[in-house]
N, C-alpha and C positions, 0 to 999 in steps of 0.2 A: 208357074214360078216367075217371079219378077226379076228380069235380066238386069235391070238397073241396080237393084239391091245386091244381086250377086256380084256385079262389078265393083260396087262400093266395098263389099266384103273383101274382094280380091285386092283392091288397091290399099285398103287399110291394113290388111294382113301383110302385104308386101312391105309397107313402111315399118311394121313392127319386126319383121324377120330379117330384112336385108342389112340394116346397120350391123357392123362387125361385132361379134360376140363369141362366146365360147363354142356354141354349136357351129357357127360359120367357120371359125378357125379350125375346128376339128375336121369338118367335112372337107375344107380346102386342103389341109395337110394330107388327109387320106387320099384325096384325089391326086395330089402331086406325086405321092408314093405309088399310086395305082394299087393300093393295098385294101381290097374289099371295099372300095369306095362306094359302089352302088348299094352294098349292104348298109353302109353308114348313112347314106342318103335316105334309105328306106326306113331305118330305125328312127332317125330324127323326124322324118315326115309323119310317120304314124304316131309318134309320141306327141307331136304338135296337134294332130287330129284329136287325140285323147284329151289333152288339156284344153284345147279350144272348145270341144264339146262340153267339158266339165264347166268351163267358164260361162259359155253362152246359155247353157241349159240349167243354171242354178248355182254352180260352185263359186262363181265370181263374187257374188254378194256375201257368201259365207266367209271367204278368205278376207275380203276387204273389211268386214266388220269384226273379224277376230284379230285384235291387235297383237295378242301373244303369239299366235300362229304366224302372223306376218313378220313379227320380230325374229322368230326362230328361223324362218325362211331367209330373211335378210342376213342374219349373222352367219348362217351356213353358206350363203352365197358369197359373202365377203371373204370367208376363209377359202372357199373353193376358187374364186377368181384370183386371189392372191397367189395361191399355190400354182394354178395354171399359168399365170403370168410369170412366176419364177421359173417354171419348167421351160417356157418359151424363151425367156431371157438366157437361161443356162445353155439351151441349144444354140441360140444366136451367138453366144460368146465362145463356143467351141471353134477351134481352128478348122479351116477348110480341109486340111489333111486328115484330121481326126474324123470328120464326118464322112469323107470319101473312103477311109480305111475301115469303116464299120458299117457297111451297107446292110448287113444282115440284121443289125439291131434296129433298123428303121422299119423293117417289115414284121408285123405282128400277126399272130393267128387270128382266125375269124372270131373265136370266142373273146379274145382280148379286145378286138376292135368293137364288137357288140357291147361289151361292158363299158368301154370308153365312151361310146355313143350314148349309152344310157346315163352315164355319169354326167356328161356335159349337158344333158337335157334335164334330168331330175334335180341335179345340184345347182342348176343355173337359176338364180333368183329372178332374172329378167324374164324368164319363161313364165313364171307365175304372175309377175307384175303386168307383163304385156298381154299374154294370151288369156290368162284366167281373169285377172282383175279388169284391165282396160277393155279388151275385146268382149269380155263377159258382160261388162256394164253397158257397152254400146249395143251388142247383140241382144241383150235382154230387153231392150226397148221395143223390139219388133215382136210381132205376134204370128203364130201359125206358120204358114208357108213362107212368109217373109223372113222369119227368124231362121228357118232352114236354108233359105237362099243365101242369107248373109253368112251363115256358118260354112256352107259349101264353098263360097267365094274365098273365105279366109283359108280354108283347108287347101284349096287349089293353089293358092299363092305359095303355101309351104312346099307342096310337091314340086311345083315349077321351079322354085328357087333352089331347093336343095339338090334336085337332080341336075339342074342347069349348072350349079356351082361345081358339083362333083364331076360331071362329064367334061365341063370346060377345063377344070384343073387337070384332069387326066390327059386331055388333048394337048394342053399347053405344058405338060410335065417337062419336056426337054428344055424349055425356057425357064420355067418356074423353079426347077430343081437345081439350077446352077447355084453354086455356093454363095455368090454375092446376092443373088435374087432371093434365095431361101433365107439368108441371114436378114435381109431387109424385111421380109414378110414376118419372120419370127420376132424381130424388134418391134414392128408395128403391132403385132398381136399382144406381145408382152406389155407394151405401153397402154393399149386400150384396156387390157384386163386390169392393170393397176389403176387406171383412171376411173373405170367403172366401180371397182372395189372402193376407191377413195370417196367417190360420189355417194355410194350407198352408206358408207360409214359416216360421212358428214351429215347425211339426211337423218340417219338413226340418232346421231348425237344431238341434232337439233330437236328431235322429237322428245328425247329424254330430258334435256336441260333447258328447253325453251320456257 
């Protein structure tokens, strides 16, 4: 196995995963709450493995060439990102007293956490664009064991990042869960979700009316 290609896959995978998005925001929040955070990291990592494999081993070309499917994914993503941004903004605008007086509402059961992790993954258009289309098109250029090495590198990046983010957030929970800090994080997340949704909508508008 070519170690250099594996490292290439790891670094490229990291550049796709690390920028803040719906998955990262969800993993971060579950880590801060220490609410099934390792389960969340596991779900997001394995879902990334599935979509990376789909992209690198053939699915990327299918999605990139199917304009209708890509449009549907993008529209669904715009709606999802807008809704997620609205939820984060709503949380940020709650008073500190309200958040502190309702600690039980912040902790959700394992089933709800798993469903949430699946939602921020499957309904996230950037996952399809980044892991399936972009990584798929790059990984598809390799052959045989080199393609496997590239795929493994990108998958390793996903596990390292999500588990690192989850465990780090849990360790720093006493600091990150302070009302002012939490409010700042929620505002940043809301802003990024709205910015990404707007960028996707603008791109789609350009495609339709150019």
